[in-house]
N, C-alpha and C positions, 0 to 999 in steps of 0.2 A: 504494500500500500504506500503510495507516494505521500510524503509528509507535506501538509499544506503550509502555505506561507503565512496565513493569518487565520484566526479563529472567528468565523462568522456565526451569527445566531443560527442560521440554517444548519451549519455544520455541527454546532454544539447540540442542536436538537437531535441530530442523527446519532450522536455519540452517547447521549444520556442513557438510552436503554442498556448499554453495556456496563454502566456503573450503578445499576439499580441495587445490587447487594450492598455497596458502600453507602448509598443513600438510605437504605433500610437501617443500617447500623447508626448512621449519624442522626437521622430523625428519631430513631428509637431511643438513642441516648438522651436527646433533648427532651423527649416526652417523659422519660423516666425521671430526669432531673426535676421537671416541673411537677410531676406527680408526687415525688418525694418531698418537695418543698411545701406542698399544700397538705399532704397526708401525714407527714412526720415519721417518726421512728417506727410506728406501728405498721407502716406500709412495707417494711423491708422484705418480708416473705413474699408478699404479693408481687412486688416489683422484681424480686429475684426470678420468680417464675415467668413474669413478663419478659425479662431479659433473656431467659432460656428460649422462649418462643422467637424473639427477635434474632438471636444467634442462629438457631436452626433454620429459620426462614431465610436469612441472608445466605447461609451455606447452600441450601438447595436452590435458591434463586440464581446463585452464581452458575450452577450447572444448567438451569433452565434458560438463562439468557446468553449462554455461551454461543459465540458465532461459529459457523462451520469452518471458517478460515480465520487465522489470527488477525486481529484488527489493532492497529496502532492508533492511539487516541491522543487528543490534546497536544497537538503539535509534536508528537513523537515522545511524549513523556510517560505514557501509560500504555499497557497492552492488555487486550482481552483475548485469551486463548484457552485451550483445553488444559494445558499444563497448570495454569493459574487457577482455573475453575475447579479442578479436582482438589488442589491444595486448599482452596477456600472452603470447600465442602468439609474436608477433614478438620480444618481449623475451627469452623463454626460449630460442628458437632462436638468436638473435644472440649471447646470452651464452654459449651452448654452443659456437658456432663460434669465439668469441674465446678461450675456454679451449683449444680444440684448437690454435689458432695459438700458444699460449704454451708448450705442452709441451716442445718441443725447445729453444726459446730459453732457458728457465729451466735446463734440464739443461746446456746448453753453458756457462753462466756459473756453474754450481754453486750456484744459488739456488733449486733446485727443492725446495720444502718443502710439507707438507700444508696449511700455512696459506693458501697462495694460492687453491686451489679453494674452501676454506671461506669466505674473504672474498668471493669471487665469488658464491657461493650466497647468502650473507647480504645482499650488496648487491642481488641480484636479488629476494630476499624484500622488501626495502624498496621496490623498484620496483613489485612487484605490489601492495603496500599503497597506494602513491602513486596508481596508475591507478584504484583502486576507492575512494579516499578520498571521504567524503561530509560530513566536518566538519573543522574546523581542527586539532583534536587529532590525528586520524588522519593528516591531511596532514603534520603536523610529525613524527610518529613514523616514518612511512615515509620521509620525506625525510632525516631524520637517520640512520636505520639504513643507508640507502644511502650517505650522504655519509661517515660514519665509516669504513666499509669502503673507500671509494675513496681517502680520505686515506692509508690504510696502503698500498694498492696503488701509489699514486703514489711513495711512498718505499720501495718493497719492496726495491730493490737498495741496501741500507743502507750498503754499503761504497763506493758511488758518490756523490761529492759532488753531482753534478747531480741525481740522484734524490732525495737528502735535501733539497736546496734546493727541488725541485719539490713534494715532500710538504709542506714547511713553508709555502711560498707558498699552496698549495691550502688547507691547514688554516686559516691566518690569515685569508685572504680569505673562506673558507667560513664561518668563525665570524662575520665581519662580516655576511655575507648572512643567516645564521641570526638574528642580532640584529635586522636590518631586518624579517625575516619575523615574528618573535615580537612585535615592537613593533606591527606592522600588525595582527596577530591580536588583540592586547590592545585596540587601538582599536576594531576591528570588534565585538569582544565587548562592550566598554563601551557602545557606541552602539546595539547591537541586542539585547543580553541573551541571545545564543545563539551557539554555535559551529557549528551545523548549517547546511549550505548552504541548504536549503529555507527554514528559519526566518529566515536572514539576508536572503534574497531577498524574503520576505514582510513584513519588518519596516517599521515606519513611517519609520525613519531612512533606509532605502533609497528608499522611496516619495517622501520629501521631498528626497532628494538632500543629506542633511546633510553639511556641509563636513568635519566631523570623521571621518565614515565614509569620505568620499572620500579623506582623508589616509591612513586605515588601509588602504584598497584599494591606494593607490599604493605604500605600503611593502611590502605582500604581493606585488604584481606585481614590484617591484624585487628582492625576495628570490628569487622564482622565475626572474627574468631571469638572475640569476647562475648558476643551475643549468643553464640551457641556453646559457650564454655568449653572451647577446645584448648588443649594445652599448647603452649605455656601460658595461656590467658584464662586459666581455669580457677585462679586463686580465690575468687569470690564465692565459688559455687558451694563448697561444703558448709561454710559459715552461714551463708544466706539461706540455704535449704533448711539448716537446723534451726535457725533463729526465727524465721518467718512463720506466721500461722500456717498450719499444715494445708488448709485449702488454698492459700496463696501459693505455697510451694507447689502444690499439685497443678495449679493453673500455669505458672510460668516455667514449669519443668516440661510442659507438653506442647501446647499450641504455639507459644513463641519460638520454640525450637524448630518446629515444622516450618514456620514462616521464615526464620533466619536461614535455615538450610536451603530453602527454595530460592531466597534472595541471593545467597552465596553462589548458587549454581548459575543464576541469571547473570550476575556480574562476571563470573569467569567465562561463561560460554558466549555471552552477547557482547560485552564490552572488551574483554581481553582474549577473545577467541584466537587471534593470530599469535598470541604469546603463550600458547598452550604449554610448551616445555618450561617456560619460566615459572608460571603459576603452579604447574603440576609439581615442581620441586618443593615449593613452599607448602602446598597442601599435603604433600606426602610426608614432610617432616612433622607438620601438625598432627596428621593422622596417626603416625607411629607414636608420637609423644602422648597423644590422648589415649590411645589404646593401652599403652604401657602404664601411664599414671592411673587410669581408671581401674585396670585389672590389679595392679600391685598394691596401691594405697587402700583399696576397698578391703583387702585382707585384714587390715588392722582395726577396722571400725566395729564398734559395739552399738552405735546408735543407728537405727534403721534409716532415718532421713539422711544422715551423712553417707551411709552405704549406698542409698539411691542416688546421691549426688555424684559419687565416683562412678557408679554404674552409668549415669547420664553422660559423664565425660567420655567414658569408653564408647558408648553408643554414638556419640557425635563423631568420634574417630572413625567408626564404621561408615557413617554418612559421608565423611570427607573422602573415604576410599571410593565411594560411589561417584562423587564429583570428580575425583582425580582420574576416573576411568575415561573421561572425555565426553564430548557432546553427543557422540553416536550411541553410547551404551549407558552413560551415567544417569540421564533423566529418569528412565524407567526404574532403574534400581533404587534411585533416591526416593522416588514417590512411594514405591512399595515399602521400603525400609522405614521411612519416617512415619508413614501411616500406622504401621504395625507398632512401632516404638511408642507412639503417642497413646494408643489404646492400652497396651500392656503397662506402660509407666503409670497412666492414670489409675488403672486397676490396682496397682501396687500401693498407690497413695490412698486409695479407698480402703485397703486392708489396714494401713497405718491409722487412718481416721477411725476405724471401727474398734481399735484396741482400747479397752477400758479395764480398770480394776473394779473391785466390788463397790467402791464409792463413786464410780463414774469418771474417775480422773483418766486423762489420756496417758497412754504408755508408748514409749518410743524406743526402748532398748530391745535388742535382739533376744536377750534372755527372757524378756516378758512374753515372748511367743511360746515358751515352753508349755507343752501339753495342749496346744490349740486344737489338735485333732480329737482330743477327748472332751474338751469343753464346748467347742463350736466346730463340729466336723464339716459342716457345709462351707464355712469360711476357710477352713484348712484346705479343703479340696480346691476352692477358688484360688487360694494363694499358690497351691501347688501347680495349677495350670498356668498361672501367670509367670511364676518363676521358671518353669520348664520352657515356656515360650521365650522368655528373655534369654535363657541359656541356648536356645536354638535346637530344642529337641523336637524331631518330627513326630506327628504331623501337625504340630501347633504352629501358630502364625509366625513366631520368631524365626523358625527354621527357614521359612520361605523368604523372609526379609534378608537374612544373612546369605542365603543361597543366591539371591538376586545380586547382592553386592559382590560376592566372590566371583560369580559368573561374569559380571560386568568388568571386574578388575582383570580377570584373565583375558577377556576379549579386548579390553582396552590397552593391553600391553603393560600393565602394572602388576605383574605376578608377585613380586616381592611383598607388595601391600596385602595381597590376598593371603599369603603365607603368614604374615604378622597377624592378620585378623584371626586366622584359625588358632594360632598359638595363644593370642590374648583371650579368645573365647574359652579355650581349655583352662587357662589360669583362672578366669573369672568363674568357671564352673565350681571351683572349690568353695568360694564364699556363698554361692547360691545353694550348693548342697548342704553347707553348714546350716543355712536357714531351714532347709527341709528336715535335717536331723533334729533341730530344735523343736520344730512343729510336731513331728510324728513320733519321735522316740524319747524325748526328755519328759521327765515327770512334771506335772503342772506345778508352776511356781506359786509362791505365797501370794503374789499379785496376779492371781489368775484372772483371765478375761471373763467377764460376766456372761450371763445367759442372754435370753432374748431381749431383756429390757435395757441392755447396755448400748445398743445402737438402734437407730430408727429404721423404719421401713424404707425410706428414701435412700439413705446411705447404703444399707445392705443390698437393696434392689439394684442400684446403679453399679455397685461393685461386682455383684454376681453376673449382671449383664455383660460388663466389660470382660470378665473372666470367660464367659460363655462364647464371646466373640473370637477368642484365640484360636479355636480349631476351624473357624468359618472364614478362612482367609482367601478362599478361592475367588470369590466375587471381587474382593478388594484388589487382589493381584491382577485379575483380568482387566478391571477398569483402569488401574494404574498403568498396565502395559499399553493399553490403547492411548492413554494420555501421553506417556513418554514417547511413543512412536511418532506422534505428530508434533513434538516439541520443535519450535522454530528458533 
């Protein structure tokens, strides 16, 4: 599609149908803000459910309004295509499920306010912008809209010192990553004269491999690596995961990671496609470090949320392997993997949220899972399916995700990364099996998880549904395969 010289009202009217999902989120957030202002704190539960409807509607609308051919919108700054539409569907549904997990947790701690669902919807709007970004300005706008909302969600339990500390750490290190990203964008613009991905890829500086442009690309990739908590930019992840309210952790450990991974791929393939060998080396180093750090440091953890933080770092290393596979094989593997990762990771956080002692207090240590198979066998079975999926045990979903990544790596000529992925998966199996040993073979601890009254129907239901999805990956894989095959 030829980029227009100016944006006329008629052209704008033609392009609006392609951004209906974003309009749903923006208008929905405004409506929820107004409703919360008039209805007060008592409206929190109702507005949370309304936000869930908005998020799911936006996700499915992205697929329903998807053009048959990729459409570049708004003077080349935005793109509507199947790749982005599928990602938006996953992001919308995962964000909605994360909100459902938060409803009763926030009520129990008397921090249920209308601001929480509003922030989640605005963060999701930023994610939608990220996955469709086609220039550096749109990229930054989407990234910061998402990040600013996540900083607040991390510190949402403002009377909790650990939550405030987590929000401050996330904000300070996030500001650093934004600085790296902006500096890289300014270098790229200075050497290419454009912020649009296509024009950057077609510039003489890219064709010549100008060293200044390569430096700019490195800064941009480092800034994006922070957003997906890839090593060596992972230092914020364990502390923020542990200190934040668990529903907030569940939210920004899933949907934002999907959005950032898709954005990472767009930047590499669309803007710096001709510099494949240059950025592949950078991403390969990040992937190896992430897989190593995630697998080895998780062995030492006794807190489940910190364990999941290192697991997330390792999984983002697997996603980077898919990106390093190149534009021919990477998109399909990336879509399959991040979709499965988001579902299984959210299910694991559902398990963490359901952990209670006899007095209803939340439990977060691995030792507290002792005897779960005897006290709550259905939840133990759900956790087993989720853990085996993350390990990559067939025929559960995680196996297909890792299989797609390994296949893409072999086909894309990065076999060493595939070998490191397999080794890291074997190492990580140790701490996952330790979880299973605690759940199935250890005697129930003194702080035993309570019976049916310890968790609500909503929390338990969402967690069990997420666990049940792990063996039903065939449809997801098929849809992602189609989306990846038409990536432009």
